[in-house]
N, C-alpha and C positions, 0 to 999 in steps of 0.2 A: 431451382434444384439440379445436382451436381449428378448426372446418370451415371457415372463412375466411382461413386461416394462409397460403396460397398465392395467394388470389385476391384479395387487396383490393388490389395494384396494376393488375391484368389489368382489373379491373370497375368498382368504384364508385370509386377513385381513381387513375384513369388517369395524371394529368399531375403527381400530387403527389410532391414529392421532399421529405419532410419533415427531412434532416438537414444541408441546405445551411446554413450558416453564414457572413454577409458580413462584408464589411471591415471593422474596428471603425474608429469616427470619433472624433476628437479630441475629449474633451469637458471642458473645464475644469474645473467644478464640478458634482459628485454629493453630493445629498443621500441620507442614509441612512434613506430612510424607513422602510426594516426596522425599525432600532432607534428611532427619532427618534419614528414615530407611534405613538399609541395602537392599543389591538386595535380599537377600534371604527373610530377615522378610519382606520385600514389596510384593514380589511373595505371599509366603504365607497368608499373611492379603487380597491380592488384588485380587489374582490368575492369574495375568498375571505380565511378567517383565514389567521393567521401559520403556524400547524400543518400548514394544507393547502398552504401554498406551498411550506414545507419538505419535504413529503411526495413534491411535482413535483419539486422541485430536486434530491432525492436520485436520483430514476430519470432525469435528463438531463444532469447537471452535467457528467459527462466528455464529451460532445459539444459543451458550450456555453463549454469552456475553450479558450483560444487557444493554439497550439502554439507562442507565443514570450512574451515576457515584454516588455512596453512600460507604460510609465507611464501611457499614455492607454488603453489595452484596459480593455474593459467587463466587469467581473464578470459569474460566470453570475447570481448572485440579481440583479442591475440588467437584464440582459439581458431573464431571466423576469419581472419587474417590467415592463419598457417593456413588452414583448406584453401583459401582462393589462391595464395601461392604456389600452391601445389597444382592447382587448375591451370596455373598459368605457366607453370613449368614443366611438371610430370618429374622433375630432378631429384624432387626432397619428400623424405618420407612426413607422414602427417604425423604429430606428436599427440594430438590427442584423439580426434575422430574424421573420418572421410567428412560429414555433413552433419554432426550432431543436430537434434533439437527439431527435424522437421517431420512433424506427424503425419502420419498418412492420408489425412481428410485433409493437410495445408498440400499434400502434394497434389492430391485427388483434385484441389479446385482451382489450381495453378497450370497442370500441363495437362489434366483430363476433362478438358471444357468443351465439349463439342455443343453447340449452339443449343439447348434445351427448351425454350418458347419460340412461340410463330414470330414475334416479333424481331428476335435474336437472329431467327433464321434470316429473316426477309434484311435484315440490316447487313450478315453480312454476304448474300448475294447480290444486295446492290455493292458492297465495297468489291467484290470481285469483279462484278459487270465494270465497275470502273478502270480496270486494268487495263482490259483489250476488246472491252464490249463481247466477254463468250457472255449468250443468253442466259437465262437463269435457269435451275438453281441451284448455282455451286456454293456447299459449304465447307468447302476445303480442298486440299493438293496432297496427295500421299505419295512417297516415295523410302527408300531405304538408303542409308550411308554406313558405311564399315567405320568400325570404330578398332584402331589395332590393341593387341593385348600380345601379353606373353604367353607361350606355350600352358592351358593349363594342365598338361601332363597328363597321365593315365592313357587305356587303351581308347578312349573315346576322342583325344585330343586331334586327331586328324579332320573332324566334322568342322571343327573350328577354321581349317583351312580355307579362304574364300578364291576364288577364281584365279587370284595374283599369285597365289601361293603364301603369303603368309596369313599369322592369324590373325581374327577379328571377330567379332559382333556384330551381325547385321541390324542396324536398328530402324525401326520403322517410325516414322515421324510425320503428322498430319499437320500442315501449316494452316493458320487461317490466313486474311488477306493483310494482315499487319505483320507477317512474319513471325507470327508465335505461337508456340507449339499448341496445339487442342488435343492432341494423344501424341504418347509417345509407347513401344513397345521395345524391351530393352533385353529380351530372355534368349534369341536367337544367334544360333553359332554362324559362322563367317560363310558357311558352304549353303545355307538356306537360301532358297530364291525369295523373291520379293511377295511374289505370287503364293505363295506358301505360308509367310507370315501374317500377311493381310487374310486369308481366306479360315485360319486358324484364331483370327481376332474378334473381341469383342463388338470393335465398331461396325464390321461386316455383318455379325448377329444383331445388331441393332439396325442396320439399314435394312436389312433383309425383310425384319419385322415390319417396317412402313412406317404405323402410326403419325407420329407427328414430324417425322422424316418422308414422309410420303412423297414422292416427286424430288426428293433432295439430291444432290450430285455430289462426286468426289470425282476431282480430276487424276490421271496417272498415268506413266509413262506406259512404253509397248510390252514395259515387263509384266503388266498385269492384265489380267481377264476382263475383257468388254463387259460389264454387266449393264442394268436399267439403272443404279445407282452407281455407277464406277465409270465412267468415260473415257476412252483412248485416244489416241492420235492414230489417224489412218497411214499404214505403213506404204501405201501409193497412192499418191492424189493423181486425179485423170482431169480435172477440170478447175475452174479459179474459186468454185464455190470451197469445195473442197481445199484447197491449198489455204483461202482463207480462214477454213476451220483449222486446221491444224497450226495457221499461225499465231490464230487467236489463243489454241488451247495451249500451245507451247508457252507463250507469254506467261497466261493466266497460272498454270502449272509450275509455271519457274518461282512463285514465291517458296516453294517448299525449299528449291535448289537453293535461292539465295538464305534463305533461314538456315541450311545447315552451313553455308559459306559464313556466314556471320557468327554463329555460336561455336566452329570451330577455331577460327580468328581471335576469337574472345578468349576461348579455353584452348588455348595448343595442346595440352596434353591429350585432347579427343583426339587431334591430327598425326601428333608423333608416337602416341604409343602410351597406352597405360601400363605400367608394368607392378600392379598390386594383382591380389589373390583377384578370383572371377567373380566371386561377390561381392569386394570391396571396389570393383571397376563396376558392377552395374548402379553402386550408389552411386559412385561419381558422374555417371553418365545423367542420371536421373537430378540429381543435386545442380549440375551444372545447366538442363534444362529449366528448372526451377527458377536461378538464378538469369538466363537469358531472357525467360518471359519477364521477369523486375524488372530487367534492364531496359527492357523493349516500355514498358510502362512508366518509366523514369525518364523516357528520351534520352538514353545515353548515346553517346557518338561510338562511331568504332575504332577500339584500342590499334594500335599500332602493330604493324606484323613483327612478331621476334621470331627468329629462325630464318628458315627457308620457306621463302613465300609460295615458290612455285611448288616443292613439297607439299605444303599445305594445302594450293589450291586441287593439287592431283588427288588428294586424299577425301575431298568432299563426296564424290560418286564415283563408286567402281562400275555401277553400269549393271545390267542381268541379261540374260538371253531374252529377246521378242521374244512373245507369244504369239503365233496366229488369232486373232481374232477374227478370220473370216469366216467359219467356218459357222457359226449361230449364226442364222439368217434372220431372225423374229429380234433380236438384240442388235442386229447389225443395222434393221431396218430403226429400230427405235433412235439408233445416232444418226439417221437420215433427217430424223425432226428438225436436229441442230445444226446440220450441215443447209439443209433448205433455207433456215434463217441467214446464212451468209449469202444464199444466191440471190436474196432480195433485197441486199442492203444496195 
């Protein structure tokens, strides 16, 4: 059972309506890219293999078909390709919709999917352990990444300026060991601190309640508060065990940073900037997260870098101010249990 099945619209996707289909435009000449392009040219242009695109189309096609038959209506496959091309470039307006056809319950299943049974939790812990021998019970790695946007305008526009003085959304993602989204929060302006976003999230509330997640932990960087369910690195190490703890923590937590890098490279609109209205930008972010997870499930290769690779890499993680996590002695002692594990290796 998906724990976020009923929460998605109320919390992380407040403004999103992912089923709307716009009015079709008259397009006099349409290229059949799916049939005419080679597999490689198609992959480079649309960032997904043809097989994966067909997989996506099968899930949303019934929502993309117009309820009337006109010669100038755009076929479902072309609607999908229009959206994919925009996600790849960010330079063309979408002719039909941002990502029509994805019901909120579908989004929930694909990108809001913390392990929900004991067996799934144990499997997640095992996979994270295999990365860098970080002791159980890790179920995810959390971080924030900035998505460039145009100024939303209005009196509150300045809250969207981040520490590097450009307008952005600070998007929180939680990665599993396979670098897939198991949670995403897309509604916070760029000036928001990672810790603020996490403390306001439903994931934190779920972990606070313990229940099936009793003993399970997330890994976060030093921008996050140290909690029993959220382990952070030491700001300063004093011995070999603490150094090993930090090294293992960083390597294991690195899954979420790699996820962001793959996600933005596959869909460069996320790295170079989304010049749409704010609500539509939220839709693009969630849609590309869904497509990222599908691509991972399909074993997709990483597409070639389009544009400035250095700029793309610099836009993966802007960072936050570190939090002093040394004040809470009880929680600090809890972290010592994990450090002792490395002392005994």
